N, C-alpha and C positions, 0 to 999 in steps of 0.2 A: 267341365269342372263339377266338383261335388256341391250339393246344396248344404254347405255347413252353416250351422246356426250357432252363434255365440251363446254361451251358457246363461249370460245375463238376460237374453231374450228367450231362450228355449225354456228356462225354468222360472220365468216371470210369473209371480203368483196370480191365480185366476179366481181364487175365492178368498173370503176374509180370513179363514183359518190359516192359509198359506203365507199370510203377510207376517213376516219375522220381526220380532222386537218391538212391536207397536200394539200390544194387546189392549191397552186402555182405549185407544182410539177406535180400534176395530170393534170392541165391546160396545162403545157409545153409539157408533153408527148402526150396528146391527139392532140395538135397542130402539134407536129412533126410527128405523124402518119398520120394526115390528109394531111399534105404537103409532105409526103414521104421524110422526112429529118431525118431519124433515124441514130444515131451514131452507131458505131460498138461495142462500150463498154460503159457500164454505171457503175457507183459506187454509190450505195445507202449507206449513212452513217448517223448515228444518235443514240439516245438512244434506249434502249431495248423496245420492245412492241409498237412501234409507226407505224408499217405497212410497213417495208422495204421489207421483204420477200413476203408479201401479194401483194404489188404493183408490185414486180418482176414477180409473177405468172400471175397477170392480164396483164401485158405488153406482156408476152410471149403468153398467150392464144390470145389476141386481134390481134397481128401482124400476126398470122397464120390463123386467121379466113378468110374464103372465101367470107363472106357476112357481112362485117362490116357495121353497120348502120351509118347514118349521124351524130349521137351523139357519134360516136366512141365506140360502144358497141357490143361485140361479139354475134353472132346470136344463139349460143347453139344448132345449127341444123346441121351444116356441120360435115364432118367426123373428122376434126381436133378438133373442139370444144367438140364433144362428147367423143372422146378418152381422151382429157384433163380432162373433168369432171369425167371420170371413172378412172382416174389415170393410164392410159394405153398409154399415148402418147409417141411415139418414137422420137418426135422432141424436147421435153423439158427434159434437163438432170440437175438434182440437185446434187451438190457435197457439202458435209459438210467438210470444210477445217479444222475444229477442229480435226477431227479423220482421215482425208485423206490429210496430210500436207506435205508428202514427195515428193521428186522430182520425184520418179517413178509414183506417182498418177497423177501428172501434165503431165508427158510424155504420159501416157495412154490417158489422155484427149486430148492432142494434136494430137495424132494419130487418134482420132474419128473425129476431126474437118474437115479433108479433105473429108469426105463423105457427099454427098448432101442428103437432106431430101427426103423421099418417098412420104410424104403427107405434104402440106403446103409449104410455102416459105422459112422458116428459121429453122435452128437448134439453139436452144437457150440453153445456159449453165449458169445456176444460181449457183454461188459459195457463200455459206453463211459463215460467219465469216472468210473472206479472210485474215484478219490480222494474222491468225494462221499459215499460210504457212511459210515454212523455207525459209532461204535466197536463197538457191540453187533452191527451187521450184519456187520462184519469178523470178529468173533469167532465168529458163527454160521456163517460161511463157511469157517473154518479147516480143520475136519476133512475136509469134502468136497473142499476144493482139494488137500489133501494126499493123500488116497487115494480118487480117484473111480473109478467103474466104468470098465472097458476101453473101453466105447463112448462115453465122455464126454470132451470136449475143452473147455477154458476158454481164451478169449482175452480178456484185460483190456487196456483202452486208457486212457491217461491223459495229460494235459499236465503234471501236477505230481506227479512220483514221490516227491518228498520228503514228501508228505502220506499216503503209504501206510505202514502199520505194517510193521515189519521181518519179523514173522512171515509175512505175505503174501508179501513180496519173496522170502524164502528158499524159497518153495514154487513159484516161477515161473522160467521161463526168460526172461531179461530182454533185450529188444531196444531199444537206444537209437536213435531216429530223428534225423537231422540236418536242418538247414535246407537247403532246395534252393538250389543255386547260381544266380546270375543268369543264367549261360550256359544252364543247363538250362531255366530258366523261359522265356527268350527262345526257345529251340528249340521248347518246347511251345506257346507262343503262336503261333509262326509256323506250326506244324502246324495248329493250330485254325483260324487265319485262312485257310489254304489250303483246308481242308475246307469252310469257310463262304463261300469266294470273296470274301474281304475283302482289299482292297488295304491293306497296312501299311507304315509306315516303320520300319526297324530301330532307329533312335534312339528312336522312340516305345515300342517293346517294351522297350528297355533302361530307360527311365524307369519304366515299369510295374513291371518286375522289381524295381528299387530300391525303389519305393514299397511293394511287397508284403512286403518284409523276409523273404525266404526262404519264404513260405507260398504254395504252388502254388494253393490254393483262392482265396486273396485276390487273386492275379494274375488268375485267370479272372473273378472277380466284377468287378474293375476293368475288364478287357477288355470284358465285356458292357455295362458302363455307358458306356464311352467309345464303342463301336460304335454304341450307340443314339444317342448325341449327335452323332456324325460321320457317321452314314448310310453304313455299309459302306466308309468310306474313313478310315483312321486315320493321321494325320500328327503329327509332333512338336509343332507349334504348338498343335494342338487339345488334346493331352494336357497340356501346360504350362498352357493357359488354363483347362481344365476342372478339373484337380486343384489349381489355385492354387499351382503350384510355381515357384520361382525357378530359371530355366534356367542351364546352364553358362556361357552368354555373359556373364551378369552377374558371375559369380565371376571369369572370366578378365579382364574389363575392370577390375574393382575391384583384382585383384591387380596388373595393370599399373600402376594409379594408385598403389598402395602402394609399388611398387618405384621409381617415379619421384618419390615424395614430393609428388604433386599433390594437395594438401589441398583446393583448391577443387572440383576435379573429383570427389574422394571424397565431399564433402558433397552435391553436386548428385546423384550417383548414388544415394546412400543416400536422399535426399529423394524421388527418383523411385520407389524401392522402397517407402517408406512410403505414398506417394500411390496406389500400385497395390494397397494394402491388405494388404501383407505385414507380418507380426509381426517386431519387431526381434530377439527371441530366436531365431526360426526362421532369420533371416538370419545372425546370428553363428554359429549352430551349423552352417549350411550353409557358411559361410566357413571354419570350423575343419575341416570335412570336406574342403574343397578344398585347404587348406594341408596337411592330412595326406596327400592323394594326391599333392601335389608332393613331399613328404618321401619317399614311396614310390619316386618316380621318381629319387631321388638314387642308388639302387643297382639295378642290373640284376636282382638276385635277387628284389627285392620288387615289380618292376613287374607281376608276375602278380597281385598282391593288388588291383589297380585295379578289376577286374571292369567294364571299359568296353569299348565297341566299338573297332575298330582305328582309326577315324578320330579318335575323341575321345582315344584313347591317345596318338596322335601329337601332339595339341595339348598334352597334359599333359607329355610329354617335352620339347617345345620350350620351354614356359614354365619348366620345371624348370631348364633350362640357365641362366636369368637369376637364379636363387636359390641359396642354399647352406643347409647344415644349420643354421648359427648363426642365420641370419634366420628360418628356419621354426620352429625350436624356440622361439625367443622370441615369435614371433607366436602359436603355439599356446598358449603360457602365458598371454598376454594375453587371447586369445579365451576360454579356459577361465575365467579370473577374471571377465570380463565376463558370461559365462553364469551363474556362481554369484551375482553380485551383481545380476543384472537384476531379479529379483522383489522385491528389498528397495530398489531405487532409487526415488526419488520423481520423478526426471527420467530416464526410461529412454532417451529419444532421445539426450540429452546423453551418457549413459554409453557408448553405442555409438559416437557420433562421436568421443569422447575415445579409445576403444579403437582406432579406425581411425587417428586421428592418431598414437597411440603406436606403432602397428605401422609405419606409413610413416616414422617417424623413426629406426627401428632401424638403427644404424650409418650412417645417411645423412650426418649432419653431419660425422662424423669421415672418412667417405669422400670427401665433397666437399672437405673441408679438405685431405686428402692429395693428391687429384687436382690441386687448384688449385696446391698447392705444386710439384708436378711440372710443371705447366703453365707456372708462372712461371719455374722454373729453366731450362726448355728455351727459353722465349721470350726470356729475357734474353740468350742468346747471339746472337740476331739483332737485337734492338732493346731500348731501355731504357723501354719503354712498358708495363711489366708492371702498374703500378698501375691501368690502365684495367680489367684483368681483374677486379680485386677489386670495382669499382664497377658491374659489369654486373648486369642483372636476372636472375631465376632462369632464364628461358628461354635467355638467352645463356650462362648458366653451364653448363647442361645440354648445349647444342650444343657448347661448348668441351671439355667432358669427354668427349663422344662422339668428338671429333676426336683425342684422345689415344689412344683404343682401349684405355683402361685400365679402363673401367667396363662392366659386363656387364648393367645393367639396360635395360628396354625403354622407349622414349619413346612417349608416347600417340600423338603425331602421325605415328609411323612403325611402327605395330603391324604385325607380320607377318601377311599374309593367310593364310587356310586353306590356299590352294593353295601358297603359298610355304612354309608349315610342312611340308606333306607332302613337298616336295622336300628341305627341310633334313633331316628326320628320316629319309627314305628312304635318304639317303647313308649313314646309320649302320646300315643293315640288311644283314646278311650275304647275298650273292647265292646262297649255297647253301641258305639257309633263311630265308624272309621274316619268320618270327615271332620270330627271335632277334636282338635289337637289340645291335649291337656298341657298347657304351658301356663306358668304363673302370670296372670294378667297384670299389666301395669299401665299407667297412663303416660302417653308420650306428650311431653310439653317441651317445645324448643325454648320457650322463655325461661322455664325452670332449669333447664340444662345450662343456659348461659349464665343465669344468676348464680348457679352454684359452682361456677368454675373457680371462683375464689376460694371457696371452702374446700374444693378438691385439691387445689395447690397447697393449702394448709395441711391436708392430711398427707400429701406426698412428702412433706418435709417435716412431719410430726416428730421425727426421731432427733432433730436438731434442737439445740438449747435456745430457748426464747430469750430475747433481750428484755430487761425490766428495770431500766434506769429510773430513778426517782425524778419527778418532773414538778415544776411549780407554776402558778398562774402567770408570773412575769415571763418565764421561759416559753410557756405556751403562746403568749401574745407575741413574743419576739418571732417565733417560727411561724406563727399564724400570718404576720405581715410578709415574711419571706414567701410563703405559699401563695398569697394573693398576687404578689408580683410575678411569681413563676407562672401562674395561670393566665395572667394578663399578657405576658410574653408569649404564651403558648396559644394565643389567639382565642382564649376561652373567657372573653370579656364579660359576658353575662354572669358567668360563675364567679369571677373575681369581684364584681360589683356586689353580687348577693353575699359573699362571704365577708365583705367589708362593711356591711350595714351596721352590725352589731358586734361587739367583742365577744369572743368564746368565753365560757365559764368553766373552770376545772372543778367538777363536782367532787371527785375523790382521786385516788391515786392513779386511775387509769381511764376514767369516763369524762369526756368533754361535751358540755352542752352547747348547742348553736341556737341562739334566739333569732327567729325569722319573723317576717311581716305577714306571710300568708302561705297557704298550702302549695301554690305554684312554686315558691321558692324552695319549699321542703322537697318537692318532686324533683326539682333541678339538682339539689344537693344529693339526694338519694341516687340519681343517675350516675353522679361522679363519685359516689361514696368510696369505691375502691381506690381511686387515684388520690382522693384526700387522705385516707387512711395510709396508703403506702408512703406519701410524702411525710406526714407526721411521724410515722413510726420510724422511718429513716433518720429524720432530723433529730427527733427526741430519743432515739435509741431505745425504744420501748415497743415491743410487739404486742402488748396487752391493751394498748389504747384503743377505745371504742367511741363512736359518736352517737349523740342524742340530739334530736331536734324538737323544737317547740314553737309555737306561734305565740309572739308577744303583741299585746295591744299597743298601738301608737296613738298619740294625741294629734289629730289631724290639724288642728288650728295652730300647733306649735311647729308644724313641719313646712318649710318653705318649698314651694313647688315652682312658681313663676320665676323669671329672672329678676322682676322687681322685688319679690320677697327675699330672694337671695341676696340682692344688693343691700337691702335694709339690714339683714343679719350681718353682713360683712361691715357695714357702716357703724354698727354698735362696737366693734372691736377697733376700727380705725376711723377717727373722726375726720381725717383729711380726705377720705374717699368721697364724701358727700360734697365738699368744697370743690374738689377736682371735677366732679361731675357737673356742678353748676357753671364753673368757669369755661369748661370745654363744650358745654351744651349737649351733653350725652344723654341718650335715652337708654335706660337700663333694659328695656323690653327688646332692644335690638343688639 
């Protein structure tokens, strides 16, 4: 059999400069070695496969080297370096705490610490998965870790720092490793492919990087598996098929169908996905990620968070032009609700299909209605056959809307080709710097999007006649009491109580002022402002009504709070209550 070595071991970093994605940590350690200010114990913590153990070995090898270069690189020629490279060093001791986690194992290690090294300056003890040690083992390790001999260095590594007791953490110099970025993973995979003479597609490498979730070791393991499958030629289609991943084309196509409200095409596309063996929940999560990426493209400052290659980034920017913040926020909310309910649903396929139909209908009916009204008005100037427009089928409606140039959704039959997308987006690229997209920057605020939904609805129906019936103080009070009862029956008791504290005051023909006791009550009323206005405008038949709130001072001594105080107030109006209380021996406090 061949002596095959997996890429994760074959291309394991052997110098500080080859450690990928942890520049801050490597620079700190190199500086400490150069200035001879090494701590006695280190704790390397972070996600799996990001280089904790590899960096621990590099540190152990470097500090024992007799001829360290000015760049803090081991010479690989001295006795210590050679023995380390041959895995025969007596100065470096590795302990797997997952399988050696008892107090006896730690006591054996402590007994070895007192012996000085025969070669090199230090005895280095690397303890991997240190969080697996038992409580008694941690306690046995405390004293040695706090005051070890000068020749002993401890390097602890863990993926779960929160499981380590605070007394251990306080004795270590802690380094938090971060996930490796997709760009760094792609760069490393490209380097490995060039060393192995493997032809690769950059889109395939990006897909592997996303699948590995920031773990460099996982990306190399996936790379080996896919290369074995594809025989030294790695292309995007093979990666998608072998890893059973829904590729980007599906999500771009489905998003186009969502924007055009093409329900039949949506159902057929989802049926194709199910028939290909993909899980509905994975699909809905993938769609949510796609919509999230489109939301990032709404602002030039967040485009860098995409972590896509340049070609794919252009496709996202192009499709983002057909969407807006309001649509994307609502769509993300629907996909999140579908994901939560998926496991509980007895008809999971129907749940996803309903979710897709709800997303496709966001703002579409009102948008179509508004665009058709504009089309009718403009067409009546030329002829009186506008009624034909209303009776057209959906396809004709879409074609007519596109003729008005007022709608910005993509038509399935006229999807922009990839080559055309590149031309469109490239016009937005600054000639001085190809990486800086000249897009009008705007601030993404989900809160602002939600708060402005009411105003958006007003704009959509702005061509309708507003109701403006005259109102009086007595009429306002009458409808106000009806509204309090309505909210009480709607299980909004706190709001009903707050609105019933003081009577509203009609300031002028359309403004109503609500006296409240404190700012908390004002905040509660503002949260339900839309529902309050909708009720009052409908009941009073006046769309111009607006609300104002103000804090009024209350006299605390005149306000009954306890049951006794309330009983006394009631007794003033009914003298028989006090007599009844005395005869029955009732205690008002109970």
